All heavy atoms as TSV, in Angstrom:
chain	resi	resn	atom	element	x	y	z
A	1	MET	N	N	0.829	-1.189	0.000
A	1	MET	CA	C	0.000	0.000	0.000
A	1	MET	C	C	0.866	1.244	0.000
A	1	MET	O	O	1.796	1.338	0.782
A	1	MET	CB	C	-0.871	0.034	1.250
A	1	MET	CG	C	-2.013	-0.953	1.220
A	1	MET	SD	S	-2.969	-0.931	2.738
A	1	MET	CE	C	-3.897	0.547	2.517
A	2	ALA	N	N	0.541	2.142	-0.864
A	2	ALA	CA	C	1.270	3.394	-0.925
A	2	ALA	C	C	0.542	4.443	-0.097
A	2	ALA	O	O	-0.671	4.560	-0.169
A	2	ALA	CB	C	1.386	3.864	-2.371
A	3	SER	N	N	1.290	5.151	0.708
A	3	SER	CA	C	0.668	6.192	1.524
A	3	SER	C	C	0.842	7.543	0.840
A	3	SER	O	O	1.865	7.812	0.226
A	3	SER	CB	C	1.277	6.225	2.913
A	3	SER	OG	O	2.648	6.531	2.811
A	4	LYS	N	N	-0.185	8.361	0.951
A	4	LYS	CA	C	-0.131	9.684	0.350
A	4	LYS	C	C	0.302	10.699	1.404
A	4	LYS	O	O	-0.083	10.606	2.556
A	4	LYS	CB	C	-1.514	10.089	-0.178
A	4	LYS	CG	C	-1.936	9.300	-1.395
A	4	LYS	CD	C	-3.234	9.860	-1.931
A	4	LYS	CE	C	-3.657	9.113	-3.174
A	4	LYS	NZ	N	-4.900	9.668	-3.730
A	5	VAL	N	N	1.104	11.642	0.975
A	5	VAL	CA	C	1.559	12.697	1.863
A	5	VAL	C	C	0.850	13.977	1.449
A	5	VAL	O	O	0.934	14.407	0.307
A	5	VAL	CB	C	3.089	12.886	1.764
A	5	VAL	CG1	C	3.545	14.040	2.639
A	5	VAL	CG2	C	3.801	11.611	2.141
A	6	ALA	N	N	0.124	14.561	2.358
A	6	ALA	CA	C	-0.577	15.809	2.071
A	6	ALA	C	C	0.310	16.980	2.466
A	6	ALA	O	O	0.809	17.046	3.577
A	6	ALA	CB	C	-1.881	15.869	2.841
A	7	LEU	N	N	0.507	17.876	1.539
A	7	LEU	CA	C	1.309	19.065	1.803
A	7	LEU	C	C	0.388	20.234	2.059
A	7	LEU	O	O	-0.543	20.485	1.306
A	7	LEU	CB	C	2.220	19.370	0.613
A	7	LEU	CG	C	3.258	18.302	0.282
A	7	LEU	CD1	C	4.015	18.688	-0.969
A	7	LEU	CD2	C	4.207	18.107	1.432
A	8	LYS	N	N	0.646	20.957	3.106
A	8	LYS	CA	C	-0.158	22.120	3.427
A	8	LYS	C	C	0.574	23.368	2.954
A	8	LYS	O	O	1.785	23.487	3.112
A	8	LYS	CB	C	-0.408	22.210	4.938
A	8	LYS	CG	C	-1.246	21.080	5.465
A	8	LYS	CD	C	-1.515	21.255	6.932
A	8	LYS	CE	C	-2.359	20.108	7.450
A	8	LYS	NZ	N	-2.636	20.259	8.877
A	9	ALA	N	N	-0.179	24.287	2.391
A	9	ALA	CA	C	0.408	25.530	1.918
A	9	ALA	C	C	0.723	26.419	3.110
A	9	ALA	O	O	-0.044	26.507	4.065
A	9	ALA	CB	C	-0.543	26.235	0.969
A	10	LYS	N	N	1.867	27.065	3.064
A	10	LYS	CA	C	2.258	27.981	4.126
A	10	LYS	C	C	1.979	29.408	3.686
A	10	LYS	O	O	1.919	29.715	2.514
A	10	LYS	CB	C	3.743	27.838	4.444
A	10	LYS	CG	C	4.098	26.513	5.055
A	10	LYS	CD	C	5.558	26.465	5.421
A	10	LYS	CE	C	5.902	25.140	6.063
A	10	LYS	NZ	N	7.320	25.076	6.401
A	11	GLY	N	N	1.824	30.257	4.665
A	11	GLY	CA	C	1.642	31.671	4.366
A	11	GLY	C	C	0.202	32.033	4.111
A	11	GLY	O	O	-0.722	31.369	4.558
A	12	LYS	N	N	0.003	33.115	3.351
A	12	LYS	CA	C	-1.328	33.651	3.113
A	12	LYS	C	C	-2.061	32.939	1.985
A	12	LYS	O	O	-3.237	33.158	1.785
A	12	LYS	CB	C	-1.230	35.139	2.788
A	12	LYS	CG	C	-0.657	35.960	3.920
A	12	LYS	CD	C	-0.537	37.403	3.541
A	12	LYS	CE	C	0.091	38.201	4.677
A	12	LYS	NZ	N	0.297	39.583	4.316
A	13	ALA	N	N	-1.386	32.092	1.249
A	13	ALA	CA	C	-1.992	31.451	0.089
A	13	ALA	C	C	-2.915	30.301	0.473
A	13	ALA	O	O	-3.709	29.850	-0.333
A	13	ALA	CB	C	-0.901	30.941	-0.852
A	14	GLY	N	N	-2.838	29.840	1.729
A	14	GLY	CA	C	-3.653	28.709	2.166
A	14	GLY	C	C	-5.131	29.065	2.215
A	14	GLY	O	O	-5.522	30.216	2.299
A	15	LYS	N	N	-5.987	28.054	2.184
A	15	LYS	CA	C	-7.426	28.284	2.232
A	15	LYS	C	C	-7.860	28.583	3.650
A	15	LYS	O	O	-7.296	28.057	4.594
A	15	LYS	CB	C	-8.171	27.052	1.708
A	15	LYS	CG	C	-7.923	26.814	0.240
A	15	LYS	CD	C	-8.728	25.647	-0.272
A	15	LYS	CE	C	-8.493	25.438	-1.746
A	15	LYS	NZ	N	-9.213	24.295	-2.264
A	16	GLY	N	N	-8.904	29.404	3.807
A	16	GLY	CA	C	-9.523	29.880	5.043
A	16	GLY	C	C	-9.303	29.057	6.293
A	16	GLY	O	O	-8.425	28.278	6.386
A	17	GLY	N	N	-10.082	29.209	7.300
A	17	GLY	CA	C	-9.909	28.490	8.544
A	17	GLY	C	C	-9.790	29.466	9.686
A	17	GLY	O	O	-10.738	29.679	10.408
A	18	SER	N	N	-8.648	30.080	9.828
A	18	SER	CA	C	-8.472	31.036	10.915
A	18	SER	C	C	-8.566	32.455	10.368
A	18	SER	O	O	-8.162	32.730	9.247
A	18	SER	CB	C	-7.129	30.824	11.608
A	18	SER	OG	O	-6.088	31.068	10.709
A	19	ARG	N	N	-9.087	33.316	11.175
A	19	ARG	CA	C	-9.222	34.713	10.774
A	19	ARG	C	C	-7.947	35.464	11.137
A	19	ARG	O	O	-7.346	35.188	12.165
A	19	ARG	CB	C	-10.419	35.334	11.482
A	19	ARG	CG	C	-11.721	34.804	10.926
A	19	ARG	CD	C	-12.889	35.323	11.719
A	19	ARG	NE	N	-13.520	34.122	12.290
A	19	ARG	CZ	C	-13.977	34.000	13.500
A	19	ARG	NH1	N	-13.907	34.994	14.326
A	19	ARG	NH2	N	-14.514	32.881	13.919
A	20	PRO	N	N	-7.533	36.426	10.316
A	20	PRO	CA	C	-6.305	37.173	10.613
A	20	PRO	C	C	-6.362	37.908	11.940
A	20	PRO	O	O	-5.362	38.036	12.617
A	20	PRO	CB	C	-6.187	38.168	9.449
A	20	PRO	CG	C	-7.004	37.586	8.353
A	20	PRO	CD	C	-8.084	36.787	9.017
A	21	SER	N	N	-7.531	38.411	12.334
A	21	SER	CA	C	-7.623	39.140	13.600
A	21	SER	C	C	-7.335	38.216	14.779
A	21	SER	O	O	-6.730	38.615	15.757
A	21	SER	CB	C	-9.003	39.781	13.748
A	21	SER	OG	O	-10.000	38.779	13.773
A	22	GLU	N	N	-7.778	36.947	14.686
A	22	GLU	CA	C	-7.486	35.990	15.751
A	22	GLU	C	C	-5.996	35.683	15.802
A	22	GLU	O	O	-5.432	35.554	16.873
A	22	GLU	CB	C	-8.272	34.701	15.544
A	22	GLU	CG	C	-9.738	34.822	15.848
A	22	GLU	CD	C	-10.464	33.508	15.649
A	22	GLU	OE1	O	-9.797	32.476	15.461
A	22	GLU	OE2	O	-11.694	33.526	15.687
A	23	ASP	N	N	-5.367	35.561	14.646
A	23	ASP	CA	C	-3.937	35.286	14.611
A	23	ASP	C	C	-3.147	36.426	15.230
A	23	ASP	O	O	-2.216	36.199	15.983
A	23	ASP	CB	C	-3.467	35.050	13.172
A	23	ASP	CG	C	-4.006	33.755	12.595
A	23	ASP	OD1	O	-4.402	32.869	13.391
A	23	ASP	OD2	O	-4.046	33.628	11.365
A	24	LYS	N	N	-3.526	37.645	14.929
A	24	LYS	CA	C	-2.807	38.789	15.470
A	24	LYS	C	C	-3.006	38.901	16.975
A	24	LYS	O	O	-2.074	39.185	17.701
A	24	LYS	CB	C	-3.247	40.074	14.769
A	24	LYS	CG	C	-2.737	40.184	13.355
A	24	LYS	CD	C	-3.127	41.479	12.722
A	24	LYS	CE	C	-2.627	41.537	11.286
A	24	LYS	NZ	N	-2.999	42.781	10.623
A	25	SER	N	N	-4.228	38.676	17.447
A	25	SER	CA	C	-4.458	38.778	18.879
A	25	SER	C	C	-3.746	37.655	19.623
A	25	SER	O	O	-3.236	37.854	20.715
A	25	SER	CB	C	-5.952	38.754	19.188
A	25	SER	OG	O	-6.513	37.516	18.824
A	26	THR	N	N	-3.691	36.473	19.019
A	26	THR	CA	C	-2.973	35.360	19.632
A	26	THR	C	C	-1.475	35.653	19.679
A	26	THR	O	O	-0.826	35.418	20.693
A	26	THR	CB	C	-3.227	34.060	18.848
A	26	THR	OG1	O	-4.631	33.828	18.789
A	26	THR	CG2	C	-2.536	32.890	19.491
A	27	ALA	N	N	-0.951	36.190	18.604
A	27	ALA	CA	C	0.473	36.525	18.566
A	27	ALA	C	C	0.799	37.619	19.573
A	27	ALA	O	O	1.820	37.552	20.265
A	27	ALA	CB	C	0.869	36.967	17.158
A	28	LYS	N	N	-0.097	38.605	19.668
A	28	LYS	CA	C	0.129	39.696	20.623
A	28	LYS	C	C	0.068	39.170	22.054
A	28	LYS	O	O	0.891	39.535	22.896
A	28	LYS	CB	C	-0.911	40.785	20.417
A	28	LYS	CG	C	-0.683	42.001	21.285
A	28	LYS	CD	C	-1.692	43.079	20.988
A	28	LYS	CE	C	-1.447	44.276	21.897
A	28	LYS	NZ	N	-2.421	45.331	21.681
A	29	CYS	N	N	-0.896	38.306	22.310
A	29	CYS	CA	C	-1.036	37.719	23.649
A	29	CYS	C	C	0.204	36.892	24.001
A	29	CYS	O	O	0.713	36.966	25.114
A	29	CYS	CB	C	-2.292	36.865	23.707
A	29	CYS	SG	S	-2.596	36.113	25.307
A	30	LEU	N	N	0.683	36.118	23.051
A	30	LEU	CA	C	1.874	35.299	23.273
A	30	LEU	C	C	3.091	36.177	23.541
A	30	LEU	O	O	3.883	35.894	24.441
A	30	LEU	CB	C	2.131	34.391	22.069
A	30	LEU	CG	C	3.329	33.470	22.175
A	30	LEU	CD1	C	3.127	32.458	23.295
A	30	LEU	CD2	C	3.563	32.754	20.861
A	31	LYS	N	N	3.215	37.260	22.799
A	31	LYS	CA	C	4.350	38.167	22.990
A	31	LYS	C	C	4.285	38.829	24.366
A	31	LYS	O	O	5.301	38.938	25.061
A	31	LYS	CB	C	4.364	39.228	21.902
A	31	LYS	CG	C	5.553	40.143	21.988
A	31	LYS	CD	C	5.579	41.152	20.874
A	31	LYS	CE	C	6.780	42.059	21.023
A	31	LYS	NZ	N	6.833	43.095	20.015
A	32	GLU	N	N	3.073	39.282	24.761
A	32	GLU	CA	C	2.930	39.902	26.074
A	32	GLU	C	C	3.234	38.905	27.186
A	32	GLU	O	O	3.894	39.251	28.167
A	32	GLU	CB	C	1.507	40.445	26.247
A	32	GLU	CG	C	1.216	41.653	25.401
A	32	GLU	CD	C	-0.236	42.083	25.484
A	32	GLU	OE1	O	-1.028	41.430	26.195
A	32	GLU	OE2	O	-0.573	43.083	24.835
A	33	TRP	N	N	2.761	37.671	27.042
A	33	TRP	CA	C	2.997	36.643	28.054
A	33	TRP	C	C	4.486	36.330	28.155
A	33	TRP	O	O	5.030	36.185	29.244
A	33	TRP	CB	C	2.213	35.373	27.708
A	33	TRP	CG	C	2.349	34.313	28.735
A	33	TRP	CD1	C	1.648	34.185	29.889
A	33	TRP	CD2	C	3.276	33.216	28.721
A	33	TRP	NE1	N	2.064	33.082	30.591
A	33	TRP	CE2	C	3.068	32.467	29.890
A	33	TRP	CE3	C	4.252	32.797	27.820
A	33	TRP	CZ2	C	3.799	31.339	30.185
A	33	TRP	CZ3	C	4.981	31.667	28.120
A	33	TRP	CH2	C	4.747	30.953	29.297
A	34	THR	N	N	5.153	36.241	27.004
A	34	THR	CA	C	6.587	35.954	26.995
A	34	THR	C	C	7.366	37.086	27.654
A	34	THR	O	O	8.276	36.840	28.452
A	34	THR	CB	C	7.074	35.753	25.554
A	34	THR	OG1	O	6.304	34.726	24.941
A	34	THR	CG2	C	8.533	35.368	25.497
A	35	THR	N	N	7.002	38.323	27.343
A	35	THR	CA	C	7.681	39.471	27.942
A	35	THR	C	C	7.479	39.487	29.452
A	35	THR	O	O	8.428	39.692	30.214
A	35	THR	CB	C	7.152	40.781	27.327
A	35	THR	OG1	O	7.327	40.722	25.909
A	35	THR	CG2	C	7.889	41.985	27.877
A	36	TRP	N	N	6.244	39.254	29.899
A	36	TRP	CA	C	5.935	39.230	31.324
A	36	TRP	C	C	6.729	38.130	32.024
A	36	TRP	O	O	7.316	38.344	33.095
A	36	TRP	CB	C	4.433	39.012	31.524
A	36	TRP	CG	C	4.011	38.963	32.944
A	36	TRP	CD1	C	3.727	40.009	33.754
A	36	TRP	CD2	C	3.832	37.779	33.743
A	36	TRP	NE1	N	3.362	39.559	35.002
A	36	TRP	CE2	C	3.426	38.195	35.023
A	36	TRP	CE3	C	3.960	36.424	33.493
A	36	TRP	CZ2	C	3.161	37.294	36.040
A	36	TRP	CZ3	C	3.695	35.526	34.509
A	36	TRP	CH2	C	3.305	35.966	35.759
A	37	THR	N	N	6.784	36.951	31.410
A	37	THR	CA	C	7.504	35.819	31.993
A	37	THR	C	C	9.000	36.111	32.096
A	37	THR	O	O	9.624	35.812	33.121
A	37	THR	CB	C	7.278	34.553	31.149
A	37	THR	OG1	O	5.874	34.328	31.019
A	37	THR	CG2	C	7.940	33.345	31.762
A	38	MET	N	N	9.573	36.697	31.067
A	38	MET	CA	C	11.002	36.991	31.099
A	38	MET	C	C	11.339	38.052	32.150
A	38	MET	O	O	12.370	37.962	32.812
A	38	MET	CB	C	11.484	37.449	29.711
A	38	MET	CG	C	11.447	36.337	28.669
A	38	MET	SD	S	12.368	34.865	29.152
A	38	MET	CE	C	14.013	35.482	29.074
A	39	LYS	N	N	10.465	39.039	32.319
A	39	LYS	CA	C	10.702	40.045	33.359
A	39	LYS	C	C	10.670	39.415	34.745
A	39	LYS	O	O	11.512	39.712	35.602
A	39	LYS	CB	C	9.660	41.160	33.268
A	39	LYS	CG	C	9.893	42.109	32.121
A	39	LYS	CD	C	8.845	43.215	32.110
A	39	LYS	CE	C	9.059	44.170	30.966
A	39	LYS	NZ	N	8.033	45.228	30.942
A	40	LYS	N	N	9.699	38.545	34.976
A	40	LYS	CA	C	9.602	37.866	36.278
A	40	LYS	C	C	10.803	36.951	36.504
A	40	LYS	O	O	11.346	36.893	37.606
A	40	LYS	CB	C	8.307	37.061	36.386
A	40	LYS	CG	C	7.060	37.892	36.316
A	40	LYS	CD	C	6.966	38.843	37.486
A	40	LYS	CE	C	5.711	39.677	37.376
A	40	LYS	NZ	N	5.612	40.713	38.361
A	41	ALA	N	N	11.228	36.235	35.471
A	41	ALA	CA	C	12.380	35.334	35.595
A	41	ALA	C	C	13.651	36.125	35.899
A	41	ALA	O	O	14.494	35.675	36.689
A	41	ALA	CB	C	12.557	34.524	34.315
A	42	LYS	N	N	13.778	37.303	35.311
A	42	LYS	CA	C	14.953	38.136	35.560
A	42	LYS	C	C	15.000	38.576	37.025
A	42	LYS	O	O	16.051	38.523	37.665
A	42	LYS	CB	C	14.912	39.359	34.644
A	42	LYS	CG	C	16.095	40.272	34.786
A	42	LYS	CD	C	15.983	41.450	33.840
A	42	LYS	CE	C	17.117	42.417	34.046
A	42	LYS	NZ	N	16.990	43.605	33.197
A	43	VAL	N	N	13.861	38.987	37.576
A	43	VAL	CA	C	13.807	39.427	38.971
A	43	VAL	C	C	14.082	38.253	39.913
A	43	VAL	O	O	14.851	38.380	40.876
A	43	VAL	CB	C	12.434	40.070	39.283
A	43	VAL	CG1	C	12.270	40.331	40.766
A	43	VAL	CG2	C	12.277	41.364	38.496
A	44	ILE	N	N	13.474	37.109	39.629
A	44	ILE	CA	C	13.690	35.922	40.475
A	44	ILE	C	C	15.153	35.504	40.454
A	44	ILE	O	O	15.735	35.194	41.500
A	44	ILE	CB	C	12.776	34.773	40.011
A	44	ILE	CG1	C	11.325	35.099	40.344
A	44	ILE	CG2	C	13.189	33.458	40.638
A	44	ILE	CD1	C	10.315	34.183	39.693
A	45	THR	N	N	15.762	35.521	39.280
A	45	THR	CA	C	17.179	35.153	39.176
A	45	THR	C	C	18.054	36.170	39.896
A	45	THR	O	O	19.004	35.795	40.592
A	45	THR	CB	C	17.599	35.073	37.697
A	45	THR	OG1	O	16.744	34.147	37.035
A	45	THR	CG2	C	19.027	34.626	37.549
A	46	HIS	N	N	17.721	37.449	39.759
A	46	HIS	CA	C	18.522	38.501	40.376
A	46	HIS	C	C	18.542	38.378	41.893
A	46	HIS	O	O	19.595	38.484	42.520
A	46	HIS	CB	C	17.971	39.867	39.953
A	46	HIS	CG	C	18.731	41.021	40.508
A	46	HIS	ND1	N	19.896	41.467	39.929
A	46	HIS	CD2	C	18.515	41.819	41.577
A	46	HIS	CE1	C	20.361	42.492	40.630
A	46	HIS	NE2	N	19.537	42.726	41.630
A	47	TYR	N	N	17.384	38.171	42.494
A	47	TYR	CA	C	17.300	38.126	43.951
A	47	TYR	C	C	17.435	36.726	44.530
A	47	TYR	O	O	17.583	36.586	45.736
A	47	TYR	CB	C	15.978	38.748	44.424
A	47	TYR	CG	C	15.960	40.242	44.236
A	47	TYR	CD1	C	15.173	40.811	43.240
A	47	TYR	CD2	C	16.728	41.069	45.031
A	47	TYR	CE1	C	15.162	42.181	43.054
A	47	TYR	CE2	C	16.721	42.434	44.853
A	47	TYR	CZ	C	15.933	42.988	43.854
A	47	TYR	OH	O	15.925	44.334	43.676
A	48	GLY	N	N	17.385	35.692	43.720
A	48	GLY	CA	C	17.406	34.342	44.244
A	48	GLY	C	C	18.693	33.581	44.063
A	48	GLY	O	O	18.866	32.518	44.654
A	49	PHE	N	N	19.632	34.101	43.267
A	49	PHE	CA	C	20.832	33.328	42.967
A	49	PHE	C	C	21.742	33.154	44.182
A	49	PHE	O	O	22.139	32.032	44.505
A	49	PHE	CB	C	21.611	33.980	41.814
A	49	PHE	CG	C	22.833	33.199	41.413
A	49	PHE	CD1	C	22.703	32.025	40.712
A	49	PHE	CD2	C	24.101	33.628	41.763
A	49	PHE	CE1	C	23.815	31.292	40.346
A	49	PHE	CE2	C	25.216	32.898	41.403
A	49	PHE	CZ	C	25.073	31.730	40.694
A	50	ILE	N	N	22.077	34.236	44.858
A	50	ILE	CA	C	22.980	34.151	46.014
A	50	ILE	C	C	22.367	33.323	47.137
A	50	ILE	O	O	23.049	32.441	47.693
A	50	ILE	CB	C	23.385	35.565	46.496
A	50	ILE	CG1	C	24.133	36.311	45.401
A	50	ILE	CG2	C	24.210	35.494	47.778
A	50	ILE	CD1	C	25.446	35.673	44.971
A	51	PRO	N	N	21.077	33.528	47.510
A	51	PRO	CA	C	20.499	32.646	48.528
A	51	PRO	C	C	20.507	31.174	48.115
A	51	PRO	O	O	20.719	30.294	48.948
A	51	PRO	CB	C	19.064	33.157	48.682
A	51	PRO	CG	C	19.134	34.578	48.279
A	51	PRO	CD	C	20.155	34.631	47.200
A	52	LEU	N	N	20.302	30.901	46.841
A	52	LEU	CA	C	20.351	29.516	46.357
A	52	LEU	C	C	21.741	28.917	46.546
A	52	LEU	O	O	21.885	27.779	47.009
A	52	LEU	CB	C	19.955	29.448	44.883
A	52	LEU	CG	C	20.019	28.074	44.236
A	52	LEU	CD1	C	18.954	27.158	44.845
A	52	LEU	CD2	C	19.849	28.175	42.745
A	53	VAL	N	N	22.776	29.678	46.235
A	53	VAL	CA	C	24.149	29.198	46.408
A	53	VAL	C	C	24.432	28.938	47.883
A	53	VAL	O	O	25.064	27.930	48.246
A	53	VAL	CB	C	25.156	30.214	45.813
A	53	VAL	CG1	C	26.579	29.870	46.193
A	53	VAL	CG2	C	25.009	30.277	44.307
A	54	ILE	N	N	23.956	29.822	48.772
A	54	ILE	CA	C	24.172	29.640	50.209
A	54	ILE	C	C	23.449	28.393	50.705
A	54	ILE	O	O	24.015	27.595	51.468
A	54	ILE	CB	C	23.732	30.900	50.983
A	54	ILE	CG1	C	24.677	32.058	50.655
A	54	ILE	CG2	C	23.699	30.635	52.483
A	54	ILE	CD1	C	24.241	33.390	51.207
A	55	ILE	N	N	22.215	28.181	50.264
A	55	ILE	CA	C	21.458	27.002	50.695
A	55	ILE	C	C	22.120	25.722	50.203
A	55	ILE	O	O	22.258	24.748	50.956
A	55	ILE	CB	C	19.996	27.091	50.204
A	55	ILE	CG1	C	19.271	28.183	50.980
A	55	ILE	CG2	C	19.279	25.762	50.355
A	55	ILE	CD1	C	17.914	28.532	50.423
A	56	ILE	N	N	22.577	25.713	48.961
A	56	ILE	CA	C	23.266	24.525	48.439
A	56	ILE	C	C	24.550	24.278	49.218
A	56	ILE	O	O	24.891	23.145	49.552
A	56	ILE	CB	C	23.538	24.674	46.927
A	56	ILE	CG1	C	22.216	24.602	46.159
A	56	ILE	CG2	C	24.499	23.595	46.429
A	56	ILE	CD1	C	22.332	24.912	44.695
A	57	GLY	N	N	25.286	25.359	49.539
A	57	GLY	CA	C	26.513	25.218	50.318
A	57	GLY	C	C	26.253	24.712	51.724
A	57	GLY	O	O	27.032	23.930	52.274
A	58	MET	N	N	25.143	25.137	52.334
A	58	MET	CA	C	24.822	24.699	53.700
A	58	MET	C	C	24.430	23.211	53.723
A	58	MET	O	O	24.587	22.557	54.742
A	58	MET	CB	C	23.672	25.521	54.278
A	58	MET	CG	C	23.961	26.981	54.381
A	58	MET	SD	S	24.441	27.659	55.948
A	58	MET	CE	C	23.568	26.874	57.185
A	59	ASN	N	N	23.912	22.694	52.617
A	59	ASN	CA	C	23.480	21.296	52.566
A	59	ASN	C	C	24.566	20.346	52.069
A	59	ASN	O	O	24.326	19.151	51.942
A	59	ASN	CB	C	22.240	21.154	51.677
A	59	ASN	CG	C	21.028	21.800	52.302
A	59	ASN	OD1	O	20.911	21.858	53.519
A	59	ASN	ND2	N	20.143	22.296	51.469
A	60	SER	N	N	25.742	20.870	51.779
A	60	SER	CA	C	26.821	20.018	51.278
A	60	SER	C	C	27.598	19.413	52.453
A	60	SER	O	O	27.489	19.839	53.587
A	60	SER	CB	C	27.762	20.828	50.386
A	60	SER	OG	O	28.414	21.818	51.140
A	61	GLU	N	N	28.385	18.427	52.133
A	61	GLU	CA	C	29.241	17.781	53.142
A	61	GLU	C	C	30.643	18.316	52.976
A	61	GLU	O	O	31.134	18.421	51.858
A	61	GLU	CB	C	29.242	16.271	52.960
A	61	GLU	CG	C	27.926	15.620	53.306
A	61	GLU	CD	C	27.583	15.697	54.786
A	61	GLU	OE1	O	28.521	15.757	55.607
A	61	GLU	OE2	O	26.389	15.712	55.098
A	62	PRO	N	N	31.397	18.616	53.969
A	62	PRO	CA	C	31.067	18.741	55.385
A	62	PRO	C	C	30.183	19.965	55.594
A	62	PRO	O	O	30.255	20.930	54.845
A	62	PRO	CB	C	32.410	18.900	56.069
A	62	PRO	CG	C	33.281	19.534	55.049
A	62	PRO	CD	C	32.789	19.004	53.715
A	63	LYS	N	N	29.381	19.944	56.648
A	63	LYS	CA	C	28.420	21.011	56.923
A	63	LYS	C	C	29.143	22.252	57.460
A	63	LYS	O	O	29.576	22.271	58.608
A	63	LYS	CB	C	27.387	20.553	57.950
A	63	LYS	CG	C	26.581	19.374	57.506
A	63	LYS	CD	C	25.273	19.840	56.972
A	63	LYS	CE	C	24.430	18.611	56.652
A	63	LYS	NZ	N	23.465	18.845	55.682
A	64	PRO	N	N	29.277	23.291	56.633
A	64	PRO	CA	C	29.923	24.517	57.123
A	64	PRO	C	C	28.922	25.394	57.862
A	64	PRO	O	O	27.728	25.299	57.671
A	64	PRO	CB	C	30.386	25.203	55.844
A	64	PRO	CG	C	29.416	24.752	54.822
A	64	PRO	CD	C	28.994	23.361	55.220
A	65	SER	N	N	29.449	26.282	58.705
A	65	SER	CA	C	28.561	27.247	59.362
A	65	SER	C	C	28.350	28.409	58.388
A	65	SER	O	O	29.046	28.565	57.381
A	65	SER	CB	C	29.191	27.766	60.649
A	65	SER	OG	O	30.358	28.496	60.354
A	66	LEU	N	N	27.363	29.243	58.688
A	66	LEU	CA	C	27.053	30.358	57.806
A	66	LEU	C	C	28.229	31.324	57.687
A	66	LEU	O	O	28.525	31.847	56.621
A	66	LEU	CB	C	25.810	31.096	58.313
A	66	LEU	CG	C	25.260	32.201	57.430
A	66	LEU	CD1	C	24.870	31.662	56.065
A	66	LEU	CD2	C	24.072	32.885	58.080
A	67	SER	N	N	28.955	31.550	58.796
A	67	SER	CA	C	30.102	32.458	58.752
A	67	SER	C	C	31.228	31.898	57.866
A	67	SER	O	O	31.911	32.649	57.198
A	67	SER	CB	C	30.628	32.720	60.159
A	67	SER	OG	O	31.063	31.504	60.753
A	68	GLN	N	N	31.389	30.588	57.840
A	68	GLN	CA	C	32.399	29.979	56.962
A	68	GLN	C	C	32.004	30.118	55.489
A	68	GLN	O	O	32.868	30.256	54.622
A	68	GLN	CB	C	32.600	28.503	57.312
A	68	GLN	CG	C	33.289	28.275	58.634
A	68	GLN	CD	C	33.341	26.801	58.993
A	68	GLN	OE1	O	32.461	26.039	58.585
A	68	GLN	NE2	N	34.351	26.403	59.750
A	69	LEU	N	N	30.703	30.048	55.220
A	69	LEU	CA	C	30.248	30.201	53.831
A	69	LEU	C	C	30.426	31.616	53.330
A	69	LEU	O	O	30.763	31.821	52.159
A	69	LEU	CB	C	28.772	29.820	53.726
A	69	LEU	CG	C	28.452	28.344	53.606
A	69	LEU	CD1	C	26.941	28.159	53.622
A	69	LEU	CD2	C	29.026	27.769	52.343
A	70	LEU	N	N	30.194	32.603	54.174
A	70	LEU	CA	C	30.222	33.988	53.737
A	70	LEU	C	C	31.609	34.597	53.761
A	70	LEU	O	O	31.839	35.604	53.119
A	70	LEU	CB	C	29.265	34.814	54.604
A	70	LEU	CG	C	27.784	34.421	54.484
A	70	LEU	CD1	C	26.941	35.260	55.435
A	70	LEU	CD2	C	27.295	34.529	53.071
A	71	SER	N	N	32.564	34.014	54.501
A	71	SER	CA	C	33.910	34.555	54.530
A	71	SER	C	C	34.718	34.016	53.355
A	71	SER	O	O	34.507	32.881	52.922
A	71	SER	CB	C	34.601	34.219	55.854
A	71	SER	OG	O	34.769	32.815	55.960
A	72	PRO	N	N	35.663	34.822	52.847
A	72	PRO	CA	C	36.440	34.378	51.681
A	72	PRO	C	C	37.427	33.296	51.968
A	72	PRO	O	O	37.849	32.781	52.782
A	72	PRO	CB	C	37.155	35.612	51.196
A	72	PRO	CG	C	36.904	36.696	52.153
A	72	PRO	CD	C	35.936	36.200	53.158
């Protein structure tokens, strides 16, 4: 049995289905969500990196005290 491969047209030449206004609003929503997520991730990384390193250091073997972790 031979199987047929259906090719879909890309771009604006394809036949109906989705409306352009829906595509634009979806793209805008996705862009806003991505921007919001990246801003939040930047703040979390900025304020959370050093405490994360300290917590990982406190849970390692041998168990150092906090003053040993913070001193050079």
